PyMOL commands that place a pseudoatom at each C-alpha (Angstrom):
pseudoatom trace, name=CA, resn=UNK, resi=1, chain=A, elem=C, hetatm=0, pos=[96.759, 139.742, 90.344]
pseudoatom trace, name=CA, resn=UNK, resi=2, chain=A, elem=C, hetatm=0, pos=[95.926, 136.386, 88.721]
pseudoatom trace, name=CA, resn=UNK, resi=3, chain=A, elem=C, hetatm=0, pos=[99.324, 136.368, 86.964]
pseudoatom trace, name=CA, resn=UNK, resi=4, chain=A, elem=C, hetatm=0, pos=[101.118, 136.664, 90.321]
pseudoatom trace, name=CA, resn=UNK, resi=5, chain=A, elem=C, hetatm=0, pos=[99.042, 133.831, 91.715]
pseudoatom trace, name=CA, resn=UNK, resi=6, chain=A, elem=C, hetatm=0, pos=[99.902, 131.642, 88.718]
pseudoatom trace, name=CA, resn=UNK, resi=7, chain=A, elem=C, hetatm=0, pos=[103.619, 132.371, 89.136]
pseudoatom trace, name=CA, resn=UNK, resi=8, chain=A, elem=C, hetatm=0, pos=[103.380, 131.563, 92.848]
pseudoatom trace, name=CA, resn=UNK, resi=9, chain=A, elem=C, hetatm=0, pos=[101.572, 128.272, 92.202]
pseudoatom trace, name=CA, resn=UNK, resi=10, chain=A, elem=C, hetatm=0, pos=[104.149, 127.239, 89.571]
pseudoatom trace, name=CA, resn=UNK, resi=11, chain=A, elem=C, hetatm=0, pos=[107.057, 128.150, 91.885]
pseudoatom trace, name=CA, resn=UNK, resi=12, chain=A, elem=C, hetatm=0, pos=[105.605, 126.219, 94.833]
pseudoatom trace, name=CA, resn=UNK, resi=13, chain=A, elem=C, hetatm=0, pos=[104.881, 123.197, 92.642]
pseudoatom trace, name=CA, resn=UNK, resi=14, chain=A, elem=C, hetatm=0, pos=[108.423, 123.308, 91.289]
pseudoatom trace, name=CA, resn=UNK, resi=15, chain=A, elem=C, hetatm=0, pos=[109.935, 123.404, 94.786]
pseudoatom trace, name=CA, resn=UNK, resi=16, chain=A, elem=C, hetatm=0, pos=[107.698, 120.639, 96.117]
pseudoatom trace, name=CA, resn=UNK, resi=17, chain=A, elem=C, hetatm=0, pos=[108.561, 118.374, 93.187]
pseudoatom trace, name=CA, resn=UNK, resi=18, chain=A, elem=C, hetatm=0, pos=[112.227, 118.425, 94.156]
pseudoatom trace, name=CA, resn=UNK, resi=19, chain=A, elem=C, hetatm=0, pos=[113.476, 120.672, 91.391]
pseudoatom trace, name=CA, resn=UNK, resi=20, chain=A, elem=C, hetatm=0, pos=[114.676, 123.311, 93.817]
pseudoatom trace, name=CA, resn=UNK, resi=21, chain=A, elem=C, hetatm=0, pos=[118.096, 123.926, 95.281]
pseudoatom trace, name=CA, resn=UNK, resi=22, chain=A, elem=C, hetatm=0, pos=[119.947, 120.809, 96.304]
pseudoatom trace, name=CA, resn=UNK, resi=23, chain=A, elem=C, hetatm=0, pos=[117.930, 118.481, 94.097]
pseudoatom trace, name=CA, resn=UNK, resi=24, chain=A, elem=C, hetatm=0, pos=[119.567, 116.720, 91.203]
pseudoatom trace, name=CA, resn=UNK, resi=25, chain=A, elem=C, hetatm=0, pos=[118.336, 114.861, 88.177]
pseudoatom trace, name=CA, resn=UNK, resi=26, chain=A, elem=C, hetatm=0, pos=[121.795, 113.365, 87.629]
pseudoatom trace, name=CA, resn=UNK, resi=27, chain=A, elem=C, hetatm=0, pos=[123.256, 110.177, 89.026]
pseudoatom trace, name=CA, resn=UNK, resi=28, chain=A, elem=C, hetatm=0, pos=[123.518, 109.846, 92.774]
pseudoatom trace, name=CA, resn=UNK, resi=29, chain=A, elem=C, hetatm=0, pos=[126.845, 110.201, 94.571]
pseudoatom trace, name=CA, resn=UNK, resi=30, chain=A, elem=C, hetatm=0, pos=[128.495, 106.864, 95.209]
pseudoatom trace, name=CA, resn=UNK, resi=31, chain=A, elem=C, hetatm=0, pos=[129.308, 105.459, 98.645]
pseudoatom trace, name=CA, resn=UNK, resi=32, chain=A, elem=C, hetatm=0, pos=[132.123, 103.585, 96.917]
pseudoatom trace, name=CA, resn=UNK, resi=33, chain=A, elem=C, hetatm=0, pos=[134.626, 104.106, 94.144]
pseudoatom trace, name=CA, resn=UNK, resi=34, chain=A, elem=C, hetatm=0, pos=[133.039, 102.764, 90.952]
pseudoatom trace, name=CA, resn=UNK, resi=35, chain=A, elem=C, hetatm=0, pos=[135.160, 100.582, 88.709]
pseudoatom trace, name=CA, resn=UNK, resi=36, chain=A, elem=C, hetatm=0, pos=[136.081, 102.812, 85.753]
pseudoatom trace, name=CA, resn=UNK, resi=37, chain=A, elem=C, hetatm=0, pos=[134.095, 102.181, 82.579]
pseudoatom trace, name=CA, resn=UNK, resi=38, chain=A, elem=C, hetatm=0, pos=[137.137, 101.277, 80.469]
pseudoatom trace, name=CA, resn=UNK, resi=39, chain=A, elem=C, hetatm=0, pos=[138.100, 98.599, 83.005]
pseudoatom trace, name=CA, resn=UNK, resi=40, chain=A, elem=C, hetatm=0, pos=[134.552, 97.184, 83.155]
pseudoatom trace, name=CA, resn=UNK, resi=41, chain=A, elem=C, hetatm=0, pos=[134.350, 97.090, 79.371]
pseudoatom trace, name=CA, resn=UNK, resi=42, chain=A, elem=C, hetatm=0, pos=[137.716, 95.299, 79.124]
pseudoatom trace, name=CA, resn=UNK, resi=43, chain=A, elem=C, hetatm=0, pos=[136.657, 92.751, 81.739]
pseudoatom trace, name=CA, resn=UNK, resi=44, chain=A, elem=C, hetatm=0, pos=[133.422, 91.988, 79.887]
pseudoatom trace, name=CA, resn=UNK, resi=45, chain=A, elem=C, hetatm=0, pos=[135.168, 91.684, 76.518]
pseudoatom trace, name=CA, resn=UNK, resi=46, chain=A, elem=C, hetatm=0, pos=[137.713, 89.267, 78.046]
pseudoatom trace, name=CA, resn=UNK, resi=47, chain=A, elem=C, hetatm=0, pos=[135.130, 86.892, 79.552]
pseudoatom trace, name=CA, resn=UNK, resi=48, chain=A, elem=C, hetatm=0, pos=[135.288, 83.321, 78.252]
pseudoatom trace, name=CA, resn=UNK, resi=49, chain=A, elem=C, hetatm=0, pos=[132.470, 82.830, 75.757]
pseudoatom trace, name=CA, resn=UNK, resi=50, chain=A, elem=C, hetatm=0, pos=[132.330, 86.467, 74.625]
pseudoatom trace, name=CA, resn=UNK, resi=51, chain=A, elem=C, hetatm=0, pos=[133.226, 86.731, 70.939]
pseudoatom trace, name=CA, resn=UNK, resi=52, chain=A, elem=C, hetatm=0, pos=[132.308, 90.382, 70.523]
pseudoatom trace, name=CA, resn=UNK, resi=53, chain=A, elem=C, hetatm=0, pos=[131.352, 93.086, 72.992]
pseudoatom trace, name=CA, resn=UNK, resi=54, chain=A, elem=C, hetatm=0, pos=[130.230, 96.628, 72.215]
pseudoatom trace, name=CA, resn=UNK, resi=55, chain=A, elem=C, hetatm=0, pos=[129.725, 98.526, 75.450]
pseudoatom trace, name=CA, resn=UNK, resi=56, chain=A, elem=C, hetatm=0, pos=[128.941, 102.126, 76.284]
pseudoatom trace, name=CA, resn=UNK, resi=57, chain=A, elem=C, hetatm=0, pos=[127.617, 104.300, 79.056]
pseudoatom trace, name=CA, resn=UNK, resi=58, chain=A, elem=C, hetatm=0, pos=[124.626, 106.489, 78.221]
pseudoatom trace, name=CA, resn=UNK, resi=59, chain=A, elem=C, hetatm=0, pos=[124.445, 109.475, 80.546]
pseudoatom trace, name=CA, resn=UNK, resi=60, chain=A, elem=C, hetatm=0, pos=[121.368, 111.011, 78.950]
pseudoatom trace, name=CA, resn=UNK, resi=61, chain=A, elem=C, hetatm=0, pos=[118.466, 111.838, 81.211]
pseudoatom trace, name=CA, resn=UNK, resi=62, chain=A, elem=C, hetatm=0, pos=[116.164, 110.231, 82.412]
pseudoatom trace, name=CA, resn=UNK, resi=63, chain=A, elem=C, hetatm=0, pos=[118.059, 106.972, 82.834]
pseudoatom trace, name=CA, resn=UNK, resi=64, chain=A, elem=C, hetatm=0, pos=[121.788, 106.665, 83.050]
pseudoatom trace, name=CA, resn=UNK, resi=65, chain=A, elem=C, hetatm=0, pos=[122.619, 103.207, 81.694]
pseudoatom trace, name=CA, resn=UNK, resi=66, chain=A, elem=C, hetatm=0, pos=[125.265, 100.803, 80.594]
pseudoatom trace, name=CA, resn=UNK, resi=67, chain=A, elem=C, hetatm=0, pos=[124.394, 99.407, 77.186]
pseudoatom trace, name=CA, resn=UNK, resi=68, chain=A, elem=C, hetatm=0, pos=[126.002, 96.176, 76.002]
pseudoatom trace, name=CA, resn=UNK, resi=69, chain=A, elem=C, hetatm=0, pos=[125.614, 94.385, 72.692]
pseudoatom trace, name=CA, resn=UNK, resi=70, chain=A, elem=C, hetatm=0, pos=[127.218, 90.972, 73.060]
pseudoatom trace, name=CA, resn=UNK, resi=71, chain=A, elem=C, hetatm=0, pos=[127.880, 88.076, 70.690]
pseudoatom trace, name=CA, resn=UNK, resi=72, chain=A, elem=C, hetatm=0, pos=[128.459, 84.779, 72.490]
pseudoatom trace, name=CA, resn=UNK, resi=73, chain=A, elem=C, hetatm=0, pos=[130.388, 81.835, 71.135]
pseudoatom trace, name=CA, resn=UNK, resi=74, chain=A, elem=C, hetatm=0, pos=[128.299, 78.808, 70.253]
pseudoatom trace, name=CA, resn=UNK, resi=75, chain=A, elem=C, hetatm=0, pos=[129.794, 76.728, 73.080]
pseudoatom trace, name=CA, resn=UNK, resi=76, chain=A, elem=C, hetatm=0, pos=[129.386, 79.397, 75.791]
pseudoatom trace, name=CA, resn=UNK, resi=77, chain=A, elem=C, hetatm=0, pos=[127.132, 78.862, 78.807]
pseudoatom trace, name=CA, resn=UNK, resi=78, chain=A, elem=C, hetatm=0, pos=[124.921, 81.827, 77.902]
pseudoatom trace, name=CA, resn=UNK, resi=79, chain=A, elem=C, hetatm=0, pos=[123.274, 82.121, 81.323]
pseudoatom trace, name=CA, resn=UNK, resi=80, chain=A, elem=C, hetatm=0, pos=[126.582, 82.128, 83.198]
pseudoatom trace, name=CA, resn=UNK, resi=81, chain=A, elem=C, hetatm=0, pos=[128.194, 84.640, 80.820]
pseudoatom trace, name=CA, resn=UNK, resi=82, chain=A, elem=C, hetatm=0, pos=[125.198, 86.997, 80.897]
pseudoatom trace, name=CA, resn=UNK, resi=83, chain=A, elem=C, hetatm=0, pos=[124.946, 86.775, 84.681]
pseudoatom trace, name=CA, resn=UNK, resi=84, chain=A, elem=C, hetatm=0, pos=[128.648, 87.609, 84.943]
pseudoatom trace, name=CA, resn=UNK, resi=85, chain=A, elem=C, hetatm=0, pos=[128.240, 90.580, 82.580]
pseudoatom trace, name=CA, resn=UNK, resi=86, chain=A, elem=C, hetatm=0, pos=[125.462, 92.038, 84.738]
pseudoatom trace, name=CA, resn=UNK, resi=87, chain=A, elem=C, hetatm=0, pos=[127.500, 91.435, 87.905]
pseudoatom trace, name=CA, resn=UNK, resi=88, chain=A, elem=C, hetatm=0, pos=[130.552, 93.156, 86.389]
pseudoatom trace, name=CA, resn=UNK, resi=89, chain=A, elem=C, hetatm=0, pos=[128.585, 96.185, 85.181]
pseudoatom trace, name=CA, resn=UNK, resi=90, chain=A, elem=C, hetatm=0, pos=[126.904, 96.458, 88.603]
pseudoatom trace, name=CA, resn=UNK, resi=91, chain=A, elem=C, hetatm=0, pos=[130.324, 97.478, 89.941]
pseudoatom trace, name=CA, resn=UNK, resi=92, chain=A, elem=C, hetatm=0, pos=[130.199, 100.629, 87.832]
pseudoatom trace, name=CA, resn=UNK, resi=93, chain=A, elem=C, hetatm=0, pos=[128.455, 103.919, 88.256]
pseudoatom trace, name=CA, resn=UNK, resi=94, chain=A, elem=C, hetatm=0, pos=[125.900, 104.140, 91.074]
pseudoatom trace, name=CA, resn=UNK, resi=95, chain=A, elem=C, hetatm=0, pos=[122.286, 103.783, 90.095]
pseudoatom trace, name=CA, resn=UNK, resi=96, chain=A, elem=C, hetatm=0, pos=[123.064, 103.063, 86.457]
pseudoatom trace, name=CA, resn=UNK, resi=97, chain=A, elem=C, hetatm=0, pos=[120.634, 100.886, 84.587]
pseudoatom trace, name=CA, resn=UNK, resi=98, chain=A, elem=C, hetatm=0, pos=[121.986, 97.930, 82.643]
pseudoatom trace, name=CA, resn=UNK, resi=99, chain=A, elem=C, hetatm=0, pos=[120.729, 96.874, 79.222]
pseudoatom trace, name=CA, resn=UNK, resi=100, chain=A, elem=C, hetatm=0, pos=[122.325, 93.773, 77.713]
pseudoatom trace, name=CA, resn=UNK, resi=101, chain=A, elem=C, hetatm=0, pos=[121.402, 92.542, 74.241]
pseudoatom trace, name=CA, resn=UNK, resi=102, chain=A, elem=C, hetatm=0, pos=[123.041, 89.233, 73.444]
pseudoatom trace, name=CA, resn=UNK, resi=103, chain=A, elem=C, hetatm=0, pos=[123.041, 86.775, 70.568]
pseudoatom trace, name=CA, resn=UNK, resi=104, chain=A, elem=C, hetatm=0, pos=[124.255, 83.217, 70.327]
pseudoatom trace, name=CA, resn=UNK, resi=105, chain=A, elem=C, hetatm=0, pos=[124.134, 81.268, 67.077]
pseudoatom trace, name=CA, resn=UNK, resi=106, chain=A, elem=C, hetatm=0, pos=[121.985, 84.030, 65.570]
pseudoatom trace, name=CA, resn=UNK, resi=107, chain=A, elem=C, hetatm=0, pos=[119.333, 83.824, 68.306]
pseudoatom trace, name=CA, resn=UNK, resi=108, chain=A, elem=C, hetatm=0, pos=[118.618, 86.409, 70.977]
pseudoatom trace, name=CA, resn=UNK, resi=109, chain=A, elem=C, hetatm=0, pos=[119.426, 85.190, 74.490]
pseudoatom trace, name=CA, resn=UNK, resi=110, chain=A, elem=C, hetatm=0, pos=[118.358, 86.790, 77.772]
pseudoatom trace, name=CA, resn=UNK, resi=111, chain=A, elem=C, hetatm=0, pos=[119.238, 86.156, 81.361]
pseudoatom trace, name=CA, resn=UNK, resi=112, chain=A, elem=C, hetatm=0, pos=[116.575, 83.799, 82.738]
pseudoatom trace, name=CA, resn=UNK, resi=113, chain=A, elem=C, hetatm=0, pos=[117.050, 85.209, 86.259]
pseudoatom trace, name=CA, resn=UNK, resi=114, chain=A, elem=C, hetatm=0, pos=[115.181, 88.341, 85.153]
pseudoatom trace, name=CA, resn=UNK, resi=115, chain=A, elem=C, hetatm=0, pos=[112.438, 86.401, 83.389]
pseudoatom trace, name=CA, resn=UNK, resi=116, chain=A, elem=C, hetatm=0, pos=[113.375, 87.888, 80.022]
pseudoatom trace, name=CA, resn=UNK, resi=117, chain=A, elem=C, hetatm=0, pos=[112.183, 91.300, 81.222]
pseudoatom trace, name=CA, resn=UNK, resi=118, chain=A, elem=C, hetatm=0, pos=[114.178, 94.526, 81.290]
pseudoatom trace, name=CA, resn=UNK, resi=119, chain=A, elem=C, hetatm=0, pos=[116.136, 94.942, 84.497]
pseudoatom trace, name=CA, resn=UNK, resi=120, chain=A, elem=C, hetatm=0, pos=[115.312, 97.473, 87.149]
pseudoatom trace, name=CA, resn=UNK, resi=121, chain=A, elem=C, hetatm=0, pos=[117.549, 98.818, 89.888]
pseudoatom trace, name=CA, resn=UNK, resi=122, chain=A, elem=C, hetatm=0, pos=[115.462, 96.857, 92.405]
pseudoatom trace, name=CA, resn=UNK, resi=123, chain=A, elem=C, hetatm=0, pos=[115.925, 93.600, 90.465]
pseudoatom trace, name=CA, resn=UNK, resi=124, chain=A, elem=C, hetatm=0, pos=[119.668, 94.223, 90.099]
pseudoatom trace, name=CA, resn=UNK, resi=125, chain=A, elem=C, hetatm=0, pos=[120.101, 94.934, 93.805]
pseudoatom trace, name=CA, resn=UNK, resi=126, chain=A, elem=C, hetatm=0, pos=[118.029, 91.899, 94.763]
pseudoatom trace, name=CA, resn=UNK, resi=127, chain=A, elem=C, hetatm=0, pos=[120.221, 89.652, 92.607]
pseudoatom trace, name=CA, resn=UNK, resi=128, chain=A, elem=C, hetatm=0, pos=[123.690, 91.174, 93.085]
pseudoatom trace, name=CA, resn=UNK, resi=129, chain=A, elem=C, hetatm=0, pos=[123.331, 92.942, 96.436]
pseudoatom trace, name=CA, resn=UNK, resi=130, chain=A, elem=C, hetatm=0, pos=[124.008, 96.595, 97.096]
pseudoatom trace, name=CA, resn=UNK, resi=131, chain=A, elem=C, hetatm=0, pos=[126.376, 98.305, 94.711]
pseudoatom trace, name=CA, resn=UNK, resi=132, chain=A, elem=C, hetatm=0, pos=[129.169, 97.771, 93.932]
pseudoatom trace, name=CA, resn=UNK, resi=133, chain=A, elem=C, hetatm=0, pos=[128.976, 94.012, 94.515]
pseudoatom trace, name=CA, resn=UNK, resi=134, chain=A, elem=C, hetatm=0, pos=[132.020, 91.869, 93.893]
pseudoatom trace, name=CA, resn=UNK, resi=135, chain=A, elem=C, hetatm=0, pos=[131.609, 91.277, 90.166]
pseudoatom trace, name=CA, resn=UNK, resi=136, chain=A, elem=C, hetatm=0, pos=[130.534, 87.646, 90.465]
pseudoatom trace, name=CA, resn=UNK, resi=137, chain=A, elem=C, hetatm=0, pos=[127.059, 86.258, 89.908]
pseudoatom trace, name=CA, resn=UNK, resi=138, chain=A, elem=C, hetatm=0, pos=[125.241, 84.626, 92.839]
pseudoatom trace, name=CA, resn=UNK, resi=139, chain=A, elem=C, hetatm=0, pos=[125.787, 81.144, 91.391]
pseudoatom trace, name=CA, resn=UNK, resi=140, chain=A, elem=C, hetatm=0, pos=[122.216, 79.946, 90.951]
pseudoatom trace, name=CA, resn=UNK, resi=141, chain=A, elem=C, hetatm=0, pos=[121.944, 80.348, 87.170]
for i in range(1, 141): cmd.bond("trace and resi %d" % i, "trace and resi %d" % (i + 1))
show_as sticks, trace
zoom trace
Protein backbone atom coordinates (compact mmCIF):
# COMPACT_ATOMS: atom_id res chain seq x y z
CA UNK A 1 0.00 0.00 0.00
CA UNK A 2 2.80 2.46 0.81
CA UNK A 3 4.32 1.92 -2.66
CA UNK A 4 1.04 2.97 -4.31
CA UNK A 5 0.90 6.06 -2.14
CA UNK A 6 4.47 6.97 -3.10
CA UNK A 7 3.67 6.56 -6.80
CA UNK A 8 0.56 8.71 -6.39
CA UNK A 9 2.47 11.46 -4.56
CA UNK A 10 5.20 11.49 -7.24
CA UNK A 11 2.62 11.61 -10.05
CA UNK A 12 0.68 14.47 -8.45
CA UNK A 13 3.87 16.42 -7.78
CA UNK A 14 4.96 15.91 -11.38
CA UNK A 15 1.64 17.19 -12.73
CA UNK A 16 1.53 20.18 -10.40
CA UNK A 17 5.07 21.19 -11.36
CA UNK A 18 4.03 21.62 -14.98
CA UNK A 19 5.69 18.53 -16.38
CA UNK A 20 2.40 17.05 -17.51
CA UNK A 21 0.69 17.14 -20.87
CA UNK A 22 0.87 20.46 -22.63
CA UNK A 23 3.86 21.72 -20.68
CA UNK A 24 7.15 22.30 -22.42
CA UNK A 25 10.69 22.84 -21.29
CA UNK A 26 11.65 24.12 -24.75
CA UNK A 27 11.52 27.64 -26.10
CA UNK A 28 8.17 29.37 -26.20
CA UNK A 29 6.25 29.82 -29.45
CA UNK A 30 6.87 33.20 -31.02
CA UNK A 31 4.20 35.83 -31.66
CA UNK A 32 6.41 36.99 -34.52
CA UNK A 33 8.69 35.53 -37.15
CA UNK A 34 12.21 35.52 -35.69
CA UNK A 35 15.03 36.75 -37.87
CA UNK A 36 16.89 33.59 -38.95
CA UNK A 37 20.13 32.91 -37.10
CA UNK A 38 22.32 33.04 -40.22
CA UNK A 39 20.96 36.51 -41.03
CA UNK A 40 21.48 37.77 -37.46
CA UNK A 41 25.02 36.42 -37.42
CA UNK A 42 25.81 38.08 -40.77
CA UNK A 43 24.40 41.40 -39.56
CA UNK A 44 26.51 41.30 -36.40
CA UNK A 45 29.68 40.36 -38.29
CA UNK A 46 29.10 43.25 -40.73
CA UNK A 47 28.70 45.94 -38.05
CA UNK A 48 31.25 48.76 -38.21
CA UNK A 49 33.84 48.18 -35.50
CA UNK A 50 33.51 44.38 -35.46
CA UNK A 51 36.79 42.77 -36.52
CA UNK A 52 35.82 39.21 -35.68
CA UNK A 53 32.54 37.61 -34.65
CA UNK A 54 31.96 34.01 -33.62
CA UNK A 55 28.26 33.46 -33.00
CA UNK A 56 26.15 30.43 -32.23
CA UNK A 57 22.81 29.43 -30.81
CA UNK A 58 22.86 27.00 -27.89
CA UNK A 59 19.58 25.11 -27.65
CA UNK A 60 20.58 22.99 -24.67
CA UNK A 61 18.28 23.00 -21.69
CA UNK A 62 17.86 24.87 -19.31
CA UNK A 63 18.64 28.10 -21.14
CA UNK A 64 18.42 28.58 -24.85
CA UNK A 65 20.96 31.29 -25.69
CA UNK A 66 22.80 33.17 -28.35
CA UNK A 67 26.51 33.15 -27.61
CA UNK A 68 28.78 35.74 -29.22
CA UNK A 69 32.53 36.13 -28.95
CA UNK A 70 33.43 39.47 -30.49
CA UNK A 71 36.70 41.27 -31.21
CA UNK A 72 36.26 45.02 -31.66
CA UNK A 73 38.57 47.29 -33.61
CA UNK A 74 40.61 49.69 -31.52
CA UNK A 75 38.73 52.73 -32.86
CA UNK A 76 35.22 51.28 -32.37
CA UNK A 77 32.72 52.85 -29.98
CA UNK A 78 32.51 49.70 -27.85
CA UNK A 79 29.29 50.67 -26.06
CA UNK A 80 27.44 51.47 -29.28
CA UNK A 81 28.63 48.30 -31.03
CA UNK A 82 27.77 46.06 -28.07
CA UNK A 83 24.36 47.69 -27.65
CA UNK A 84 23.67 47.13 -31.35
CA UNK A 85 24.74 43.47 -31.09
CA UNK A 86 22.29 42.86 -28.24
CA UNK A 87 19.52 44.68 -30.13
CA UNK A 88 20.16 42.60 -33.26
CA UNK A 89 20.20 39.28 -31.40
CA UNK A 90 16.99 40.28 -29.57
CA UNK A 91 15.24 39.94 -32.94
CA UNK A 92 16.00 36.22 -32.96
CA UNK A 93 14.42 33.29 -31.24
CA UNK A 94 11.82 34.08 -28.57
CA UNK A 95 12.99 33.93 -25.00
CA UNK A 96 16.60 33.24 -25.92
CA UNK A 97 19.24 34.47 -23.55
CA UNK A 98 22.11 36.51 -24.94
CA UNK A 99 25.72 36.15 -23.82
CA UNK A 100 28.24 38.50 -25.44
CA UNK A 101 31.95 38.29 -24.65
CA UNK A 102 33.88 41.10 -26.27
CA UNK A 103 37.47 42.28 -26.37
CA UNK A 104 39.01 45.52 -27.54
CA UNK A 105 42.75 46.09 -27.53
CA UNK A 106 43.17 42.90 -25.49
CA UNK A 107 40.82 44.05 -22.72
CA UNK A 108 37.39 42.64 -21.92
CA UNK A 109 34.58 45.13 -22.56
CA UNK A 110 30.97 44.86 -21.37
CA UNK A 111 27.87 46.83 -22.08
CA UNK A 112 27.58 49.45 -19.33
CA UNK A 113 23.78 49.50 -19.67
CA UNK A 114 23.67 46.13 -17.90
CA UNK A 115 26.14 47.17 -15.21
CA UNK A 116 28.65 44.55 -16.31
CA UNK A 117 26.29 41.81 -15.12
CA UNK A 118 24.93 38.91 -17.15
CA UNK A 119 21.74 39.80 -18.97
CA UNK A 120 18.36 38.44 -18.07
CA UNK A 121 15.23 38.30 -20.20
CA UNK A 122 13.73 41.01 -17.98
CA UNK A 123 16.74 43.30 -18.48
CA UNK A 124 16.71 42.69 -22.24
CA UNK A 125 13.00 43.45 -22.52
CA UNK A 126 13.34 46.56 -20.37
CA UNK A 127 16.11 47.89 -22.62
CA UNK A 128 14.97 46.77 -26.09
CA UNK A 129 11.21 46.39 -25.61
CA UNK A 130 9.19 43.28 -26.31
CA UNK A 131 10.66 40.87 -28.80
CA UNK A 132 11.48 41.15 -31.62
CA UNK A 133 12.38 44.84 -31.35
CA UNK A 134 13.66 46.68 -34.38
CA UNK A 135 17.35 45.80 -34.13
CA UNK A 136 18.49 49.24 -32.99
CA UNK A 137 19.65 50.21 -29.52
CA UNK A 138 17.63 52.78 -27.55
CA UNK A 139 20.27 55.46 -28.11
CA UNK A 140 21.25 56.30 -24.55
CA UNK A 141 24.61 54.49 -24.45
